[in-house]
Phi, psi and omega in degrees: 000134175280131185272329181238132182230135172250128178227146174228148176216123179231123175230183175290346184256328183216158173225111188236136173236126182229133169231128181224133173252113183284354178239051185258207182236002180097018178280122185231132171237102186237124178225097176253353187068018170235092189307321180294319178295319176303315180297318181293314180295321177294323177295319176300313180296317181299312185279340172271352184059042174258135171274118185236131170234111181227130179236129185227133166241130183211173184276061181292347173292337176278296170184189185267358187302309185295321179298311182296315179300312185289328173296319176300318179297311183296317179294319177298317177298323179294319178297314181296318179298316181297330186253016180304322172254082190295326176055226188263035175291156181295333175079312182258144176213151179207164177202144168242115187241120172268145170215099185053244182284342186271145174218120185235135174251131178226135176223143180216158180226125179270028186288000175096006177239132184274133173197142176227131169229104181219110178258097183244124178235129180243150182281335179243166179273331186226153165240104190065233179265005185264125177283115184297335177296341181284348177297314178296323179295320175301313181297322178293316179297318178298313180297315181295310183289327181273353182054051179233151180265124189224126176238132179229126179234129173271116182269333179196159172134149179233330184280120184301318181298314181296319179298311181297315183292324176297323177298313183289323175297315179297323178298315178298314181294317180295317177297316179303315181296320185288327184273351180294141177284134178260104183298337181289345178282347177050043176088353180278167181262135181283070179202141176291342177282340183087001178207154175254000000 
């Protein structure tokens, strides 16, 4: 597994630079010009112990959709690149994260097949300038580009901020668990197929 990945993505809608160390300490420098999204990504990095440096310029004069989508794509591509030679990673990761009234369950599989099941309902449309409906879109872009199977269930909660933050914390914790090398596998791949 590659521990540090640099990715760039430039389209007519966004210009993104990402550097991520998957074996870091949780140091995050995130600038998407969407403060709530910055907070969520930093929370994911902190609790996953990933060092993340991401800089984004995007067409926020249109709306926040393209920025959120493209960050999901770039982050998913970085995960996939880091795991191209998946080796003896644990493959599966999960987390149950409480945050005050919110309780979120997240499970993922780095097996190389994309799937998302996330039923997220928020009471408001926005948190600051960030459209909360874009969280599911971010997760779908991440899942597709990262070729990972991702399930997110909200078990309890009413406060939108707490629900969203519990999702991102759980994502960080679940990813950290899945990418860790399992020494008991002795170099083998955790699959009956012999490959992921």
